[in-house]
N, C-alpha and C positions, 0 to 999 in steps of 0.2 A: 274412626280412621286415626292411625298412630300419629301423634304430633311430630315424630321424626321426619314426616313427609316434608315438612317446612326447613328442615336443616338439608336435606337432600336435593330440592328442587327449588328454583327460583319462581317469582311471580308468574312469569310467562309460560314455564312449564306447567305450573300448578293450573294456570287457566285451562289447560287441555287436558290433564290428567286427573285433576280432582273430580270433575263430573263423571269421568269414565270410571273412577274407582268407586263412586257413589252408586253408579248403575251396575258395576260388578257385584258390589255388596247386595244389592237387591236380588239379584240371581242366585248369589251364594246362600241367601236366606230361605230359598225354596229347596227343601231337602229331596223332594220328589223329583224335580228337575235334574239335580245334581245326580241322583242315582240313576236317572234314565240315560245319562251320556257316559257312564262309566265304562260299559263294555266298549263303546266307540274309542275312549280316551285309552284305555288298556290294550286295544287293538293296534292303535298308533305306536304305542310304546313298544309293543312286540314287534312290529314291523321296523321301528327304528333301530332296536337291537339287534334284529337280524340283519339289517343293512350294514350295521357296523361290524357284526361278527364275520359276515360272509363278504364284506365289501363289494356290496352290489346295490343298484338302484331299485326303488320300489315304484310299481306303477300306481298312480293315484287310483286307478280302476279296481285295484285289489281291495279298497276299502269301500264300504258302503255308507254313504253319509246318512245321517239320522234325520228324521223330519220332526222337529218340535215345535211346528208353527201354532199347533193348537195350544200347547202348554206356554208359549210365548204370549199368545193372544190373551190368555186367561189371566197371566200375571202383569202384562203391561197394557190392558186394555186403556188405563187412564194416563199412560205415560205419554208426554209430548213428542218425545223421539219416535216412538212406535206409531203415533198416531199420523205424524208426518210421512213416515214411510210408507204406511198404507194408503195415504191419499195420493202419493206420487208413483207407487209401484205396484203392480199386480203380481210381480214374481215373488216365489218363496224365499222369505229371509233366512231360514234356517238352511236351505239348499245352498244358497249363495255363500254364506258363511262357512259352513262345512266344506264345500269344495275349495274355497279360498285358502282355508286353514291347511288343507292336504296339499294344495299346490305350493305353497310358501315353503312346506318342510321337504317335501319329495321333488319338487321341481325347482325349488329357490326361485319362485315367482315373487319378485319385489315389486312388481307393478301395482301402484296404488289406484285401484279402479273401483274403490268402495265410494258409492255416490251419495250414501247416507251415513250420518255419524253412528248410528246405532249399530250399522253393520261392523264397524271397527270395534266398537265396545263389547259386542259379544264374542268377536274374535279373541279380544284380551282375557275375556273370563274363560275361554276354551285353552289359552297358553297357560294361564294359572292352574287349570285342572290338570293339564299336561305335566307341569312342573311338578306339581303335587304327588302325582302317581308315580313320577320317576324316582322322587327321593325316598319312596317306600318300596322301590324294586331293587334288590341286593345285586341285580345283574349289572346295574349300572354302577355299583360301588367302587370300581377302580378308577383311578386318575386318567388311565389310558382310554378307557371308554367313554369318560366324561368329555375328555379332549375332542374325541370323535364325534360325540354328541353336539357339542357347541358348534362343529364345522356343519353338521347336518341341519342344526336349527338356526343359522345364523340370520335368518330373517323374522326370527320370532323375539322381537326385542324385550318384550314384557316377560316372556319366558326365561330369558336370561337373569333377570333380577331377581323373579320368583326361585329360581333355582339356587342362586348364590344364597338367598336369605335362608333356605330350608334344607340344604344339604346336611344330612346327619353327622353329628360330630365323631360318631363312632368311625365313619368311612375315613375320616381323615386319621384318627389315633390308631386304627389297625394297620394302616399303611404309611406310617410318618415319613420313611425315607423317601417314598415315591413322591411325596408333596414337597419334601424339603430339599432334595437334590437339584442342584444347578450345575450339571456336567455339561454345559455348552459354551461356546465362545460368546464374548460379549456382544457381538453384531446379531447373534441367534437370539438373544432374549428380547431384542426390539422390534418394534413394528417395522414395517418396509422402509428402509432407510435409503436416502438418496447417496449416489456415489460420493458426493462431498463428505456427508455425514460419516460414511463408511471409512473414508481416508482420515477423517478427524479422530474416530474412534480407534483406528489401528495406531495412530501415534499418541493417543491419550495416555495410555499405560506407561510409555516412556516419559511423557512429558510431566506426569503426576509424581513420579519419581524423583524429578528435580525440584518440585516446589518445597520451599522452605517450611518448616513446622514450628519454627520458633513461636509463632503466633497462630494457634489453631483456626480461630475464627476467620482470620485471612486466608488460611489454607482452605478451608470449606468453602469460602467465597469464590475463590479461583477453581477449585476442583468440581464445582457444580455449577459453572457459570452458564453452560449451554444446555442445561438439563431440561428446560422448557421447551426445547426442540425436539425432544425425544420422548418416546412413550414405550412402555413395556407391550410386547405383542400379545394376542389374545390368550394364548396359552398361560403366560406368567402373569398377566393381569387377573385372569381367573383365578390362579392359584392365590396371589396376594389377596384378592377381595374375599375369599372364602376364609382363608386363614385369619385375618384380622377380626372376622366375625365369631370364628370358632374357638381359637386358642391364641391369646396375644404372645404367649412364649414361643409358640411354634411360628409365629408370624416373624417374630423377631430373629429367631434362627434362619427362616428362608431368607430374609432381609439381609442378614449377615453374610449369607453364602453369595449374593450378588457382588460382592467385593468392591466393585469400584464406586466410590462417591457419587459420580455422575449418574449411574444407573440407580443406586441407592436413593437418590433424590427425585429422580423422575417417578419412583413408585407412586408417589402420593398424588400425583395427577392421573396416573395410570389405573389405580384401584378405584373401584365404584363407591364413591362418597365417603371419603375418610371424615368420620364424625369427630367433633370437639372432644368428646368423651374419650374416644379411641387414642386421641393424642395425649390426653392425660394419663390414661392408663400405660402409655408407650413410656412417657417420661418417667412415671414412676417405678415401672418396670426396669428400665434401663439403669436407674439409680438404685436398684436393689442389690445389695452385696452379693446376692447369690447368682446374679445374672452373668454369665461369661461369654464374652464375644471374641472372633478373631480379628475383628475391625477395632479400631481405636474407638473405644466407648465414648469419648469427649467429641470426637468427630460425628459420631451417630447422634448424640445428643444435639449438637449445633444444627444437624440436618432436620431433626423433629422440630427444633425450636424455630427455625426460619420458616418452616412449612406451616406451623401453627399460626404464626403472625399473619402470614399470607391468607390462610383460611379463615381466622377470625375476621380480619379486614373484610374479605370478599363476603363474608356471612352477614356482617353488620350492614355493608352496602346493599346485599339483595333484601335485607328486612326493611331497609329504610324506604322502599317503596309503598310499604303499607301507611307511611306518613302521608301520602298524596291521596286524600279522600276523593278527589275527581276521579281516580281509577276504578272506584266502587262502583257496581252496577247490580242489576237484578241476576245476571248470570254468575257473578262472582261473590256476591254478597255474603254467603255462608262462609266461604272459605277466607275470605278477606278480613272478617270479624276476629276470626281465629288467628289470622296472621298477625293482627294487631297485638292480641295477646302473647302469642309466641315472641313478637318482637321485644316486648317489655321484659319477658322472663329471661330473654337472651342477653339483654343489656345488662340484667342483674347477675346473670351466671358468668358472663364474661370477665367481669371484675375479680370474681373468686378464682376463675381459671388461671389468670395470670399470677396471682398471689400463690397458688397451688404448684404451678409450674416452677416459679423461680424457687420456691421452698424445695422442691426435688431436685432441680439443678444445683443448689448448693451444696447437695451430698457430694457432688462429683467435681463440679466445676469451681474455681476459686472466683472470689469476687471480680478480680481484675478480667477474667476470661468472660463471666457473664456480662460485665459490663462492655466488653467488646462488641458482643452481640447487640445488646439493648441500644448502644448508642451509635450503631452504625446507621440507623434510620433517621434520615433527615426530614424535617417537615416540609410540605410542598407547598409552593407559592400559590395563592388563592385569590389573585387580583380580581378575577371575574366571579368569585363567589361560586366556584365550581363543587358541587356537594360532595363528590367523591374524595376531593382533596380534603374537605373538612373532616370526612369520616376517616381518612388516613392518619391525618395530624391528631385526631382525638384517639386514635389506637395507639399512636406513640405515646401519648400522655398517659393513658391507662396502663401501659407497660412500665413507663418510667415511675409513675405513681405506685405501682406493684412493688417494683424494686425498692423504692424508698421505704416502704412499709416493711419490707425484709430487711434492710440493712440497717441493723442497730449497731454493729460495731464501727470502730473509726474507719472512714473511706481511705483507700490508698490510691497512689497516683503512679503506680508501677506500670501501668499499661502503656505499650507501644502506640495504641491507637487513640491517643488523647485528641479530641476535637471539640467543637463548640457545643454540641449537643451534652457531651459529658461536662464541660466546664459549666454550662448553665444549671446542670442537674446539681453538680457539687456545690454551687453557690447557694442554690435553694435549700439544701440541706444544712449549711453552716449559718444561715442567716440568724437563727435564733440561739446560736452558741456565740459566747463571748470569749473567743478563742484566736488572738491575733496570730498565734504561729501558724495555724491551719490557713488563715487568711493570706498570709505570706507566702506559704509554701504554694497555694493555689495560685496565687498572682504571678509568682515565678514561673509555674508551669504554663500559665497561659502566656506569659511574654515570650517564653521558649517557643512555644507553638507558633506565636505570630512571626517569629523570626525565622521559621523553619520554611521549607519549600512547600509543606503541605496546607500552609494557610492559604484561604481564598476568601474573599469578600467581594459580591457583586454591587457593592456601594448602594445597597438598598436597605430597607429597615424591616423587610421580610423576616421570619422565623428560619433559622436561629440566630440571626445576626443582631435583631433587636433587643433580644434578651442578653445577648453577650456584650453588647454595649452598656447596657445597664449594669449588668453584673461587674462589668470592668469597673465602672464608676463605684459601686458599692464597695468592692475589694480595696479600692484605693482608699475609700474613706475609713477602712478598718485598720489602717497601717498606723504605726506610732506617730508617724508625720506626714499627714496626707498630702499636704502641699508640697513638701520636698520630693515625695514619690513621685507626684504627678509631674513634677518638673524633670525629675531625672528619667522617666519614661519617655517624654516629649523629645528630651536631648538624645536619648538612646536611638530612636527611630527617626531621627531629623535627617530630611534630604539635603545634601549640600548642593545648592544651586549656585554659589559663587565661591571665589578664592582660586588657589593654585591647584586644587584637588577636587574639583566639583564631581558629583555623582553623574555617571553616564546616564543618557537617556533610556530609562528603565522604569516602567509604571508599576512594577511589582512594589518597589520601597515607598512610592508614593500612596499606594492603597493602604499600605502598613501604617504609614506616617498619618493618613487620614483616619485610620480606624482609631489609633492610640488617641489622636485629638478628639475624636468622637466621643470616646469612652471618658476622656478627661473632662468633656462638656458636661456629661451626664453625671460628674461628682457633685454638680450643684444641686441635685435631687437630695442629697445627704446633707443635713444640716450639722451632723455630728462632726464632719470634717473640718469645720472652721471654728476658731476660737470667737470670732465677731465678725460684723458687717464689713469692717474695714478690710479685714484678711480674704474675705470672700470678694470683695469687689476688686481688690488688687489682683487676685489671681484671674478673675474674669477679663480685665484689661490687658493683663499680660497675655493670656491665651490668644484673646482676639488680636492683638498686635503681632504676636508671634505668627499666626495663620495668614494675616494679611501681607506681612513681609514675605513669607514662603511663597505665597503666590505671585507677588510681584517680582520676585528676583528668580523666577523659573526661567530656564531656558526658552521654553515654548509655553504657550498657554496651558496651563495645569488647573484652571480654574473649576473644572467639573470634578477635580479630586478634592480640593480645598472646600468646595461649595457644600460637601456633607457635614464637617463639624461647624462651618459657619451657620448653616441652617439650624443645627442644634442649639448653638448659642443664641439664636434669634428666637427659638422657642423657650429657652430658659428666661432671656430677657423679658418675654411677653407673658410668660405663665408663671415664672418661680422666683425670679429676681427682677421685679419691676423697676427698681432703683436705677438701673443700669440701661433701661430700655431706649431713651433717648441718646443716651452717649454711644450705644450699639449703633443705633440707626444712622447717625451722623458719621460715625468712624467707617462704617461699612460704605456708605455713600460716596465719601471723600476719597477712600483708599482701595476699594475693590475695583479692580481695572474693568473686568468683563461686565458690560452693561447687561447682556442677557442673563448671566448666572445671578447678578444683583438683583434683577426684577424677579427672578424665579424665587429667590430667597424672601423678598420682601412682600410678595404677593401670595405667599403660602399660608399666612396665618389670617384669621377672620378680623383681627383687631386692627385699627385703622393706624396709619403714621401720625406722629406729632406734627404740628404746623410747620416748624422749622425743617423737619425731615421732608416734608413734601416740597418745601421750596427748594431744597438742596437738590432732591432728585430730578424736580422740574427744569432746573437749569442745566442738569447733565443730558436730559432727553432733548432739551433744545438745541444742543450742541452735538449730540452723537446720535440721534435715533435715526435720522435720515442716512446717515453713513452705514450704520448697522443695517438698516432695512435693505440698502442697495447691496451690500455684501450677501446677504442672504438671497437675494433675488437673482445676482449673478452666479450664485452656485445652485441655482434652482431648488433652494431650500425654502418652499413656499410654506411648508408647515410651520417653520420657525417663525416666518413673517406672521403668520395668523397667531401663532402662541405670543409672540411679543406684543402684538396689539392686544391681545386678550389680557395680559399680564396689566399692561398699562391701564386698560378699562376698570379691572379689578381695583386698582389703587386710585382710581377717580383722577387720573392725570391727562394732560392734554399732549396727544402724540404729534400734533402739528402734521396730520397725515395729508393735509390739502396742499402741503408745499412739495412739490416733487422735483 
C-alpha cells in the first residue's frame, strides 16, 4: 500500500479504510476472480454510458448480478470477516453486494444497510473495478460525459477517488480547452451557497477593486478572508483534482482562470488532498520565468504559501497521534507502526520543504514581501499545554529558521508590517554580529513601532512578548552608551501623572511605558552594558525608584501596569544581581502602595525574603490585611481573598485571619 495514504487520511479515517484496502488487495490478487466479474462491470459501464447519452434511467432488473459465493469461500475461508458473516447470515454474500452496488448507481440508494463489514469491503472492490474499467473506455473521454458520470455515481465514494487517480492524461491533453475554460459567473463555481454568501460574492468584485495593493500580503489576507466558508462545486472540484495530478502547468492555467483571489484560495480545500509535494511543484512552477498568468503572480504565490503553511501544520498535527502508544491495538497495529515511520520521515522532509519554498519565493518576491508573510504568524498562548498550540508554534519556528538559513544578505527594515515576531527574528540574526549601527537601526524601528497604534501587549510573558522584552534589553546593551539610552527611552515613554498638563486617563501609554521599563529591567541580563558594579547598582536603584514614583503619583490605581517591570526587577534581584536583593525588597515593601500587587510580586519566587523584609511586610499586614480583605468581600471578590491568603501562606506570614 502506497505511503501517500498517510498524507491523505488522518488516523481515524485510516482505522476504517486501511483494513478495507488490505482486504481489497486480497481480492485484487486473485486474477480468476477479477476476470470473472469483468463482464458484469463492462455491462454496468455500458448502461451508465447509455443512461448518460440517452438521458434516461436504468432499471436495476436489466442487470443480472453475479454469483461468486463459491469463489469467495475458497479465497476467504480463513478470513475472520468472512467467518463472522457465515456464522450470522445464511443469505448469499455476493447477491447482496451486487444488488446493493446496482441500486447505489441506478437508484441512488444511499441507505447504509450493510450489516457486516465484509459487505462494504467487497463493495469497495467493485467500485475500484468499475473506475478502472471506465478509464480504459474512450466513450467516457470527454469532460461533459465525465461530469454526467459523477452525477450518476455520486453514491460511490471510493469510485470517485479511484477515477481521479486513474484518468488518462491524454483525455485531458486532447481536450485542454474543455478542461481549462471557466466561462461561468463566480457563484456558479461554488457549491450551493446561502443567500448571505451570494450577496457577499456579488459585492466582492467591487470591494476587491478598492483594496490597496501597496502591501500585497495585506491585500491577499483581506481578499481571501472568507474563503474557508466556500468550496468549489463538484464539477470544478473534480477538474482541479484531476489537473493537479496530471499536469501542473494546466492546473495553474485553470486556477488562473478562476480570477478572484477568494475562489483561487478556496481551491486548496476543495480539491481532493493537495499533497506537500504538489505545493512545492506549484511554487517552483510559479517562479519559473516561463510561467505567464493573467493574475498577479505574487498574489498567487502568497495564496500558495499561506495554504502550504496550514497544510503542513495540519499534517504534523495529524501525524502526532502516532506518538500516543495507548492508541495502538491489535486491529491497527500494522498501520500504526508504519504511521510512526511516516511521521519521522515527514518531520525530516518538512524542514527541507520550507527551505525549498523560500528559495523559490526569493526568485519573485523581495525579502520584505517574504517577511510580511512569515512574520504574520503569531505564536499561540499555551498556558494549558495544549498540544496543537505546541505544534503550531513549532511550525512558526521551522518557517523562521528556514528563512534565517536563506537570508545571507543584510536584512532590511523597509516593510510596513513591522511587528514583534519580525523584531525577535532580526535580533536573533544580529546577535553574533558586532555591528552597532544595525542594533541602533533596529532599536529605532522597535521604539517607533511601540509608539504606533499597532503596538499591543497583553501584559504577559508569553511569546512573542517575552522574547521581545529580552531582545529590547539586548539591543540597549549594544548601544554606545547603554545607560543613557535606557534613560532616554524611559523618559520618552513616561506617562505624566502630575503637573499642569498630566496625561489623560488612557491605559495605552501606561502599557507602552510598562513595556519599555520591563525591557530596561532585562538590560541587567547583559553584563557588557555596565562599566562596573557601581554603575549597574545605580541604574537598578534609579529604575526601581522611578517605577515606584510613577505608581504612587497615578491618578488612579495603576499598580497592575507597573507590577510587570517591578516583578522583573524582583527576578533580577533574586537571580542575577543578588547584591540589591534586600534593598529591593525593603524599597518595594515600604513604597509600593497596593498590598495585593506587592504580595503577588514577593510570593512569585521560590527564594525566601530576608529577615528584615519579613518584619517589614508583617507590619504592613498587621495594618492593612483586614481592610483589604473586607474590600474584596464587599465587592464579592472571593477569588482575590483566597489568592491573598494563599500568597501570605507562601511567604510564611501571619495574616491575623482570626480577627474579624
